[in-house]
PyMOL CGO cylinders between C-alpha atoms (Angstrom):
from pymol import cmd
from pymol.cgo import CYLINDER

trace = [
    CYLINDER, 66.05, 140.14, 197.35, 65.52, 142.92, 199.80, 0.3, 1, 1, 1, 1, 1, 1,
    CYLINDER, 65.52, 142.92, 199.80, 69.20, 143.65, 200.45, 0.3, 1, 1, 1, 1, 1, 1,
    CYLINDER, 69.20, 143.65, 200.45, 70.29, 143.83, 196.82, 0.3, 1, 1, 1, 1, 1, 1,
    CYLINDER, 70.29, 143.83, 196.82, 73.63, 142.83, 195.34, 0.3, 1, 1, 1, 1, 1, 1,
    CYLINDER, 73.63, 142.83, 195.34, 75.81, 144.77, 197.78, 0.3, 1, 1, 1, 1, 1, 1,
    CYLINDER, 75.81, 144.77, 197.78, 74.25, 142.96, 200.77, 0.3, 1, 1, 1, 1, 1, 1,
    CYLINDER, 74.25, 142.96, 200.77, 74.84, 139.61, 199.11, 0.3, 1, 1, 1, 1, 1, 1,
    CYLINDER, 74.84, 139.61, 199.11, 78.51, 140.45, 198.50, 0.3, 1, 1, 1, 1, 1, 1,
    CYLINDER, 78.51, 140.45, 198.50, 79.00, 141.48, 202.13, 0.3, 1, 1, 1, 1, 1, 1,
    CYLINDER, 79.00, 141.48, 202.13, 77.39, 138.26, 203.35, 0.3, 1, 1, 1, 1, 1, 1,
    CYLINDER, 77.39, 138.26, 203.35, 79.51, 136.21, 200.94, 0.3, 1, 1, 1, 1, 1, 1,
    CYLINDER, 79.51, 136.21, 200.94, 82.72, 137.96, 202.09, 0.3, 1, 1, 1, 1, 1, 1,
    CYLINDER, 82.72, 137.96, 202.09, 81.86, 137.37, 205.75, 0.3, 1, 1, 1, 1, 1, 1,
    CYLINDER, 81.86, 137.37, 205.75, 81.11, 133.70, 205.09, 0.3, 1, 1, 1, 1, 1, 1,
    CYLINDER, 81.11, 133.70, 205.09, 84.31, 133.22, 203.10, 0.3, 1, 1, 1, 1, 1, 1,
    CYLINDER, 84.31, 133.22, 203.10, 86.31, 134.99, 205.82, 0.3, 1, 1, 1, 1, 1, 1,
    CYLINDER, 86.31, 134.99, 205.82, 84.78, 132.78, 208.54, 0.3, 1, 1, 1, 1, 1, 1,
    CYLINDER, 84.78, 132.78, 208.54, 85.60, 129.47, 206.82, 0.3, 1, 1, 1, 1, 1, 1,
    CYLINDER, 85.60, 129.47, 206.82, 89.35, 129.42, 207.68, 0.3, 1, 1, 1, 1, 1, 1,
    CYLINDER, 89.35, 129.42, 207.68, 88.59, 130.36, 211.29, 0.3, 1, 1, 1, 1, 1, 1,
    CYLINDER, 88.59, 130.36, 211.29, 85.98, 127.63, 211.58, 0.3, 1, 1, 1, 1, 1, 1,
    CYLINDER, 85.98, 127.63, 211.58, 88.27, 125.05, 209.94, 0.3, 1, 1, 1, 1, 1, 1,
    CYLINDER, 88.27, 125.05, 209.94, 91.14, 125.94, 212.27, 0.3, 1, 1, 1, 1, 1, 1,
    CYLINDER, 91.14, 125.94, 212.27, 88.86, 125.67, 215.28, 0.3, 1, 1, 1, 1, 1, 1,
    CYLINDER, 88.86, 125.67, 215.28, 87.66, 122.21, 214.25, 0.3, 1, 1, 1, 1, 1, 1,
    CYLINDER, 87.66, 122.21, 214.25, 91.22, 121.00, 213.61, 0.3, 1, 1, 1, 1, 1, 1,
    CYLINDER, 91.22, 121.00, 213.61, 92.55, 122.26, 216.92, 0.3, 1, 1, 1, 1, 1, 1,
    CYLINDER, 92.55, 122.26, 216.92, 89.79, 120.66, 218.94, 0.3, 1, 1, 1, 1, 1, 1,
    CYLINDER, 89.79, 120.66, 218.94, 89.93, 117.30, 217.15, 0.3, 1, 1, 1, 1, 1, 1,
    CYLINDER, 89.93, 117.30, 217.15, 93.69, 116.74, 216.75, 0.3, 1, 1, 1, 1, 1, 1,
    CYLINDER, 93.69, 116.74, 216.75, 94.81, 116.94, 220.33, 0.3, 1, 1, 1, 1, 1, 1,
    CYLINDER, 94.81, 116.94, 220.33, 92.87, 114.13, 221.94, 0.3, 1, 1, 1, 1, 1, 1,
    CYLINDER, 92.87, 114.13, 221.94, 95.64, 112.23, 223.77, 0.3, 1, 1, 1, 1, 1, 1,
    CYLINDER, 95.64, 112.23, 223.77, 94.67, 111.86, 227.39, 0.3, 1, 1, 1, 1, 1, 1,
    CYLINDER, 94.67, 111.86, 227.39, 97.37, 110.23, 229.57, 0.3, 1, 1, 1, 1, 1, 1,
    CYLINDER, 97.37, 110.23, 229.57, 94.85, 109.31, 232.26, 0.3, 1, 1, 1, 1, 1, 1,
    CYLINDER, 94.85, 109.31, 232.26, 92.65, 107.51, 229.71, 0.3, 1, 1, 1, 1, 1, 1,
    CYLINDER, 92.65, 107.51, 229.71, 95.70, 105.82, 228.16, 0.3, 1, 1, 1, 1, 1, 1,
    CYLINDER, 95.70, 105.82, 228.16, 96.79, 104.54, 231.56, 0.3, 1, 1, 1, 1, 1, 1,
    CYLINDER, 96.79, 104.54, 231.56, 93.26, 103.27, 232.26, 0.3, 1, 1, 1, 1, 1, 1,
    CYLINDER, 93.26, 103.27, 232.26, 93.25, 101.34, 228.96, 0.3, 1, 1, 1, 1, 1, 1,
    CYLINDER, 93.25, 101.34, 228.96, 96.67, 99.88, 229.74, 0.3, 1, 1, 1, 1, 1, 1,
    CYLINDER, 96.67, 99.88, 229.74, 95.62, 98.84, 233.23, 0.3, 1, 1, 1, 1, 1, 1,
    CYLINDER, 95.62, 98.84, 233.23, 92.40, 97.32, 231.89, 0.3, 1, 1, 1, 1, 1, 1,
    CYLINDER, 92.40, 97.32, 231.89, 94.41, 95.31, 229.38, 0.3, 1, 1, 1, 1, 1, 1,
    CYLINDER, 94.41, 95.31, 229.38, 96.82, 94.04, 232.02, 0.3, 1, 1, 1, 1, 1, 1,
    CYLINDER, 96.82, 94.04, 232.02, 93.97, 93.09, 234.36, 0.3, 1, 1, 1, 1, 1, 1,
    CYLINDER, 93.97, 93.09, 234.36, 92.31, 91.16, 231.54, 0.3, 1, 1, 1, 1, 1, 1,
    CYLINDER, 92.31, 91.16, 231.54, 95.56, 89.50, 230.50, 0.3, 1, 1, 1, 1, 1, 1,
    CYLINDER, 95.56, 89.50, 230.50, 96.10, 88.40, 234.11, 0.3, 1, 1, 1, 1, 1, 1,
    CYLINDER, 96.10, 88.40, 234.11, 92.53, 87.10, 234.30, 0.3, 1, 1, 1, 1, 1, 1,
    CYLINDER, 92.53, 87.10, 234.30, 93.16, 85.03, 231.18, 0.3, 1, 1, 1, 1, 1, 1,
    CYLINDER, 93.16, 85.03, 231.18, 96.45, 83.69, 232.60, 0.3, 1, 1, 1, 1, 1, 1,
    CYLINDER, 96.45, 83.69, 232.60, 94.69, 82.66, 235.77, 0.3, 1, 1, 1, 1, 1, 1,
    CYLINDER, 94.69, 82.66, 235.77, 91.72, 81.07, 233.99, 0.3, 1, 1, 1, 1, 1, 1,
    CYLINDER, 91.72, 81.07, 233.99, 94.08, 79.27, 231.61, 0.3, 1, 1, 1, 1, 1, 1,
    CYLINDER, 94.08, 79.27, 231.61, 96.12, 77.90, 234.51, 0.3, 1, 1, 1, 1, 1, 1,
    CYLINDER, 96.12, 77.90, 234.51, 92.99, 76.62, 236.26, 0.3, 1, 1, 1, 1, 1, 1,
    CYLINDER, 92.99, 76.62, 236.26, 91.80, 75.04, 233.02, 0.3, 1, 1, 1, 1, 1, 1,
    CYLINDER, 91.80, 75.04, 233.02, 95.13, 73.28, 232.46, 0.3, 1, 1, 1, 1, 1, 1,
    CYLINDER, 95.13, 73.28, 232.46, 95.28, 72.10, 236.06, 0.3, 1, 1, 1, 1, 1, 1,
    CYLINDER, 95.28, 72.10, 236.06, 91.83, 70.51, 235.82, 0.3, 1, 1, 1, 1, 1, 1,
    CYLINDER, 91.83, 70.51, 235.82, 92.53, 69.02, 232.39, 0.3, 1, 1, 1, 1, 1, 1,
    CYLINDER, 92.53, 69.02, 232.39, 94.99, 66.56, 233.86, 0.3, 1, 1, 1, 1, 1, 1,
    CYLINDER, 94.99, 66.56, 233.86, 96.45, 64.34, 231.18, 0.3, 1, 1, 1, 1, 1, 1,
    CYLINDER, 96.45, 64.34, 231.18, 94.44, 65.67, 228.23, 0.3, 1, 1, 1, 1, 1, 1,
    CYLINDER, 94.44, 65.67, 228.23, 96.45, 65.48, 225.04, 0.3, 1, 1, 1, 1, 1, 1,
    CYLINDER, 96.45, 65.48, 225.04, 97.29, 68.90, 223.58, 0.3, 1, 1, 1, 1, 1, 1,
    CYLINDER, 97.29, 68.90, 223.58, 95.43, 68.08, 220.36, 0.3, 1, 1, 1, 1, 1, 1,
    CYLINDER, 95.43, 68.08, 220.36, 92.22, 67.24, 222.29, 0.3, 1, 1, 1, 1, 1, 1,
    CYLINDER, 92.22, 67.24, 222.29, 92.05, 70.10, 224.78, 0.3, 1, 1, 1, 1, 1, 1,
    CYLINDER, 92.05, 70.10, 224.78, 89.93, 72.36, 222.56, 0.3, 1, 1, 1, 1, 1, 1,
    CYLINDER, 89.93, 72.36, 222.56, 87.31, 69.65, 222.05, 0.3, 1, 1, 1, 1, 1, 1,
    CYLINDER, 87.31, 69.65, 222.05, 86.58, 69.33, 225.75, 0.3, 1, 1, 1, 1, 1, 1,
    CYLINDER, 86.58, 69.33, 225.75, 83.70, 71.43, 227.09, 0.3, 1, 1, 1, 1, 1, 1,
    CYLINDER, 83.70, 71.43, 227.09, 83.88, 72.26, 230.76, 0.3, 1, 1, 1, 1, 1, 1,
    CYLINDER, 83.88, 72.26, 230.76, 83.32, 75.43, 232.77, 0.3, 1, 1, 1, 1, 1, 1,
    CYLINDER, 83.32, 75.43, 232.77, 87.05, 76.12, 233.18, 0.3, 1, 1, 1, 1, 1, 1,
    CYLINDER, 87.05, 76.12, 233.18, 87.55, 76.00, 229.43, 0.3, 1, 1, 1, 1, 1, 1,
    CYLINDER, 87.55, 76.00, 229.43, 84.65, 78.39, 228.88, 0.3, 1, 1, 1, 1, 1, 1,
    CYLINDER, 84.65, 78.39, 228.88, 86.05, 80.82, 231.49, 0.3, 1, 1, 1, 1, 1, 1,
    CYLINDER, 86.05, 80.82, 231.49, 89.49, 80.74, 229.91, 0.3, 1, 1, 1, 1, 1, 1,
    CYLINDER, 89.49, 80.74, 229.91, 88.03, 81.28, 226.46, 0.3, 1, 1, 1, 1, 1, 1,
    CYLINDER, 88.03, 81.28, 226.46, 85.93, 84.22, 227.63, 0.3, 1, 1, 1, 1, 1, 1,
    CYLINDER, 85.93, 84.22, 227.63, 88.86, 85.77, 229.53, 0.3, 1, 1, 1, 1, 1, 1,
    CYLINDER, 88.86, 85.77, 229.53, 91.07, 85.35, 226.45, 0.3, 1, 1, 1, 1, 1, 1,
    CYLINDER, 91.07, 85.35, 226.45, 88.49, 87.08, 224.29, 0.3, 1, 1, 1, 1, 1, 1,
    CYLINDER, 88.49, 87.08, 224.29, 88.32, 89.96, 226.79, 0.3, 1, 1, 1, 1, 1, 1,
    CYLINDER, 88.32, 89.96, 226.79, 92.14, 90.30, 226.72, 0.3, 1, 1, 1, 1, 1, 1,
    CYLINDER, 92.14, 90.30, 226.72, 92.15, 90.38, 222.92, 0.3, 1, 1, 1, 1, 1, 1,
    CYLINDER, 92.15, 90.38, 222.92, 89.40, 93.03, 222.91, 0.3, 1, 1, 1, 1, 1, 1,
    CYLINDER, 89.40, 93.03, 222.91, 91.42, 95.16, 225.35, 0.3, 1, 1, 1, 1, 1, 1,
    CYLINDER, 91.42, 95.16, 225.35, 94.54, 94.72, 223.19, 0.3, 1, 1, 1, 1, 1, 1,
    CYLINDER, 94.54, 94.72, 223.19, 92.59, 95.95, 220.16, 0.3, 1, 1, 1, 1, 1, 1,
    CYLINDER, 92.59, 95.95, 220.16, 91.85, 99.18, 222.02, 0.3, 1, 1, 1, 1, 1, 1,
    CYLINDER, 91.85, 99.18, 222.02, 95.56, 99.65, 222.76, 0.3, 1, 1, 1, 1, 1, 1,
    CYLINDER, 95.56, 99.65, 222.76, 96.35, 98.98, 219.12, 0.3, 1, 1, 1, 1, 1, 1,
    CYLINDER, 96.35, 98.98, 219.12, 93.65, 101.38, 217.90, 0.3, 1, 1, 1, 1, 1, 1,
    CYLINDER, 93.65, 101.38, 217.90, 94.86, 104.12, 220.23, 0.3, 1, 1, 1, 1, 1, 1,
    CYLINDER, 94.86, 104.12, 220.23, 98.53, 103.58, 219.24, 0.3, 1, 1, 1, 1, 1, 1,
    CYLINDER, 98.53, 103.58, 219.24, 99.56, 102.69, 222.78, 0.3, 1, 1, 1, 1, 1, 1,
    CYLINDER, 99.56, 102.69, 222.78, 102.08, 100.03, 221.79, 0.3, 1, 1, 1, 1, 1, 1,
    CYLINDER, 102.08, 100.03, 221.79, 105.58, 100.49, 223.20, 0.3, 1, 1, 1, 1, 1, 1,
    CYLINDER, 105.58, 100.49, 223.20, 108.56, 100.70, 220.87, 0.3, 1, 1, 1, 1, 1, 1,
    CYLINDER, 108.56, 100.70, 220.87, 106.66, 99.18, 217.95, 0.3, 1, 1, 1, 1, 1, 1,
    CYLINDER, 106.66, 99.18, 217.95, 105.40, 96.24, 219.97, 0.3, 1, 1, 1, 1, 1, 1,
    CYLINDER, 105.40, 96.24, 219.97, 102.53, 94.35, 218.45, 0.3, 1, 1, 1, 1, 1, 1,
    CYLINDER, 102.53, 94.35, 218.45, 100.36, 93.96, 221.51, 0.3, 1, 1, 1, 1, 1, 1,
    CYLINDER, 100.36, 93.96, 221.51, 97.24, 92.83, 219.68, 0.3, 1, 1, 1, 1, 1, 1,
    CYLINDER, 97.24, 92.83, 219.68, 99.12, 90.23, 217.63, 0.3, 1, 1, 1, 1, 1, 1,
    CYLINDER, 99.12, 90.23, 217.63, 101.04, 89.00, 220.68, 0.3, 1, 1, 1, 1, 1, 1,
    CYLINDER, 101.04, 89.00, 220.68, 97.85, 88.71, 222.71, 0.3, 1, 1, 1, 1, 1, 1,
    CYLINDER, 97.85, 88.71, 222.71, 96.10, 86.77, 219.97, 0.3, 1, 1, 1, 1, 1, 1,
    CYLINDER, 96.10, 86.77, 219.97, 99.08, 84.42, 219.61, 0.3, 1, 1, 1, 1, 1, 1,
    CYLINDER, 99.08, 84.42, 219.61, 99.25, 83.89, 223.37, 0.3, 1, 1, 1, 1, 1, 1,
    CYLINDER, 99.25, 83.89, 223.37, 95.53, 83.25, 223.79, 0.3, 1, 1, 1, 1, 1, 1,
    CYLINDER, 95.53, 83.25, 223.79, 94.68, 81.39, 220.59, 0.3, 1, 1, 1, 1, 1, 1,
    CYLINDER, 94.68, 81.39, 220.59, 97.94, 79.60, 219.80, 0.3, 1, 1, 1, 1, 1, 1,
    CYLINDER, 97.94, 79.60, 219.80, 99.16, 79.24, 223.41, 0.3, 1, 1, 1, 1, 1, 1,
    CYLINDER, 99.16, 79.24, 223.41, 102.44, 80.84, 222.31, 0.3, 1, 1, 1, 1, 1, 1,
    CYLINDER, 102.44, 80.84, 222.31, 104.64, 81.31, 225.38, 0.3, 1, 1, 1, 1, 1, 1,
    CYLINDER, 104.64, 81.31, 225.38, 106.95, 83.84, 223.71, 0.3, 1, 1, 1, 1, 1, 1,
    CYLINDER, 106.95, 83.84, 223.71, 104.01, 86.03, 222.68, 0.3, 1, 1, 1, 1, 1, 1,
    CYLINDER, 104.01, 86.03, 222.68, 102.62, 85.78, 226.21, 0.3, 1, 1, 1, 1, 1, 1,
    CYLINDER, 102.62, 85.78, 226.21, 105.99, 86.88, 227.62, 0.3, 1, 1, 1, 1, 1, 1,
    CYLINDER, 105.99, 86.88, 227.62, 105.99, 89.91, 225.29, 0.3, 1, 1, 1, 1, 1, 1,
    CYLINDER, 105.99, 89.91, 225.29, 102.43, 90.78, 226.35, 0.3, 1, 1, 1, 1, 1, 1,
    CYLINDER, 102.43, 90.78, 226.35, 103.41, 90.52, 230.02, 0.3, 1, 1, 1, 1, 1, 1,
    CYLINDER, 103.41, 90.52, 230.02, 106.47, 92.65, 229.27, 0.3, 1, 1, 1, 1, 1, 1,
    CYLINDER, 106.47, 92.65, 229.27, 104.15, 95.30, 227.81, 0.3, 1, 1, 1, 1, 1, 1,
    CYLINDER, 104.15, 95.30, 227.81, 102.34, 95.42, 231.15, 0.3, 1, 1, 1, 1, 1, 1,
    CYLINDER, 102.34, 95.42, 231.15, 105.64, 95.82, 232.98, 0.3, 1, 1, 1, 1, 1, 1,
    CYLINDER, 105.64, 95.82, 232.98, 106.58, 98.69, 230.68, 0.3, 1, 1, 1, 1, 1, 1,
    CYLINDER, 106.58, 98.69, 230.68, 103.21, 100.30, 231.37, 0.3, 1, 1, 1, 1, 1, 1,
    CYLINDER, 103.21, 100.30, 231.37, 103.68, 100.12, 235.14, 0.3, 1, 1, 1, 1, 1, 1,
    CYLINDER, 103.68, 100.12, 235.14, 101.27, 97.23, 235.65, 0.3, 1, 1, 1, 1, 1, 1,
    CYLINDER, 101.27, 97.23, 235.65, 103.72, 94.33, 235.65, 0.3, 1, 1, 1, 1, 1, 1,
    CYLINDER, 103.72, 94.33, 235.65, 102.65, 93.28, 239.14, 0.3, 1, 1, 1, 1, 1, 1,
    CYLINDER, 102.65, 93.28, 239.14, 99.27, 92.24, 237.70, 0.3, 1, 1, 1, 1, 1, 1,
    CYLINDER, 99.27, 92.24, 237.70, 100.60, 89.58, 235.30, 0.3, 1, 1, 1, 1, 1, 1,
    CYLINDER, 100.60, 89.58, 235.30, 102.96, 86.63, 235.37, 0.3, 1, 1, 1, 1, 1, 1,
    CYLINDER, 102.96, 86.63, 235.37, 106.04, 86.99, 233.19, 0.3, 1, 1, 1, 1, 1, 1,
    CYLINDER, 106.04, 86.99, 233.19, 106.30, 83.30, 232.37, 0.3, 1, 1, 1, 1, 1, 1,
    CYLINDER, 106.30, 83.30, 232.37, 103.74, 80.87, 231.08, 0.3, 1, 1, 1, 1, 1, 1,
    CYLINDER, 103.74, 80.87, 231.08, 103.33, 77.15, 231.26, 0.3, 1, 1, 1, 1, 1, 1,
]
cmd.load_cgo(trace, "trace")
């Protein structure tokens, strides 16, 4: 090598000295990623999608008439498809809240949303609507379900 052993030692010392600085820089830029504006946007998106599902579900139930509860999933009509799609969108939005740790006081927003949409669980729906109220978007959803 053209620089000899002393040049190699200097280069090695500089590299070793730069590693902690580089590691600290990476940690500082990657750890602090909480953005309250983005969090609020995700919460609002969730509440809008939950409200869209509530509305689509209500239209579906109103048009179903006297369909027995055990038969309602077997019926294919546009209202059912809209409610199913809106429910899927609400669950997807809840998964984002769950992933970003935006639950309130250990709420289980993803689980509650799935139970409300899939199982038609009124208590889970009320908790999901309560989440929206706690996020400042309670005016978008109904607090009670059918």
